[in-house]
C-alpha positions, 0 to 999 in steps of 0.5 A: 604402636599397635605392632609394638603392643602386639609384641609386648602382649606376646612377650608378657605371656613368658615374663614372670609376674614380678618382672612385669610389675617391675617394668611397669614402675619405670615404663609408661603402660597406660597405652598398652593397658588401653590396647588390652582393654580394647581387645576385650571390647566386642564393640570396639570397631562397631558404629558409634551410632546405634538405632533400635527400632521402637526405642523409647529414647536416644541415650548418649554414652560417654567413651571411657579410655579403658572401654568400660563404656562397653557395658552400656553399649551391651545394655542398650543393645539388649534392651533395644535403646538407641545410642550415640557414643561420644568422646569428652576428650575432643576439643569440639566436645560441646558441639558434639554433645549439643548436636547429638540430640540425646535425652540423657548421657550415661557416664563411666568416668576415666580415672586411670590418670589424674588429668582424666579424672579432672577432665571428667569432673570439669566437663560433666559439671559444664554439661549439667550446670551450663548445658542443662544435660541429664547424666547418669550416674549423677554429677554428685556421684561422679564427683565423688568417684575415685576421690578418697579425700572427697568421700572422707569429707562427705562422710564426715559432713553427714556424720556417717560411721567410718574408720578414723581417717586423717587428711593432711595438706600441711607437711609439718602437721603430717610429720607431727602426727606420724611421730606420735601416732599409733601404728600400724597406719594405712596410707592411701593415695586419693586416686587409685582403684582396688589396692593401688596406692595403698600401703600398710605402714607398720614402722615409724621410719616407714611412716615418716619416709612416706610423708616426706615422699608424699610432700616432695617427689610424690607417690605413683600408684601401681599401674599409673603413668610414672609422670602421674605423681600424687603429691602435696597431701597425705591420707592416713587411716586407722588399721583395723585387724580381723575385720570383715568387708562387705560390698553393698550395692544399690542400683535404682531401687535394687539392693545387693551385697556379698562378703569380700574375702581376704587374700594377703593384707587386703580384701579389695582386688582379692577376687575372693568372695562368699555368697552370704545373705547380708544381715539386715544392719548391712542393708540398712547401712547401705540404704542410710548412706544412699538415701543421705546422698540421694544416690541410686548408683553406688557401691558402699564397701562396709567394714564389720569390725571385731566389736560389731561396728559397721564402718563405711570404707569406700564408695564408688558410683561405677565399679567392676561387676564381672567377678562376680557377675552377680552381686547377691545370691541367697540360698544359691539363687541370684536376685536383689533386695527391695525395701518395703517402706510400709512394712519396714521389711527387706524382700528378696526377689529372685532374678538376673538384675546385674547384667552387663556389670549392672549397666542394664539396671542403670539404663532401665532406672535412667529411662523409667525413673529419671526421664520417666519415659514409658517403655516401648521395648519388650525388654524394658517392660520386664 
């Protein structure tokens, strides 16, 4: 199989992007994508056990199918923290977790297939509630991860501002809604990062066809396996023109943010951004959302509408943070904001706080604030 993937990789360099996208709609490409991600993992062939002299503890790192756990591996090596790389997909996963003797476990859930999302949700809950293990990000944060329906219900339950959204599990109710709803509408599959599974429904017939498809053969988000169809529900959101979108991030007690720029119909996955100092209302919104949920590892994407409203678009507990690698720059300087409760002020601190896609910050917060372990490593004493 590896030989076939090498051949595909060679051929893809000479294949037009449109043809590659067409092929992906009909040919399972999950294995090939995993192969490509493994190539970008500098620790793919490394020993799964890392012993750091003077380490304050030993952490378990749960393997992600697409190798996003590599950021945790890099962070632990830089910070001098011992780790064990473990695989939740194994049939003997409970024995492996129990015998690892790890004080806590770092998580980057695999969500490229629905079954993987379900597996992580199920087994993380067993780890925390039945085995008494500590995971980070927390169970609540990972449960919300990559589930737009859950995030919508959570925001609604806490009265947090969001775009008007309608979630239907009844086909007749969905049909009646799109028959009379103001257009355009934004359709989203519940699972699917960036703009995968997102469509702007501009016509009545288009909206009606999408509803029928969602309740019959189902929807396959872009880059998903052709058999992984999301069906039986419809998630619709109001279309808001001419808005700004800000990525606001909290890791531990550090706050970050930048403006995502639009390319085509979407801000997400545009890989365009502007280094603007986030206005205080955006920082306050980020703190309000994360304090409400007790979240300390969360990206909160916020819409700023034409009429000045701030609306929570999406939330992700782990997220790509390589383009850009910094999550905040003020006057060209990378750094973070800290909130001073006594003075009710936001204080900017210059520095590199987003190393390895913010994994360093997560590791440090887990060790210092959750495990409450005193640092032994000079890196952890910073």
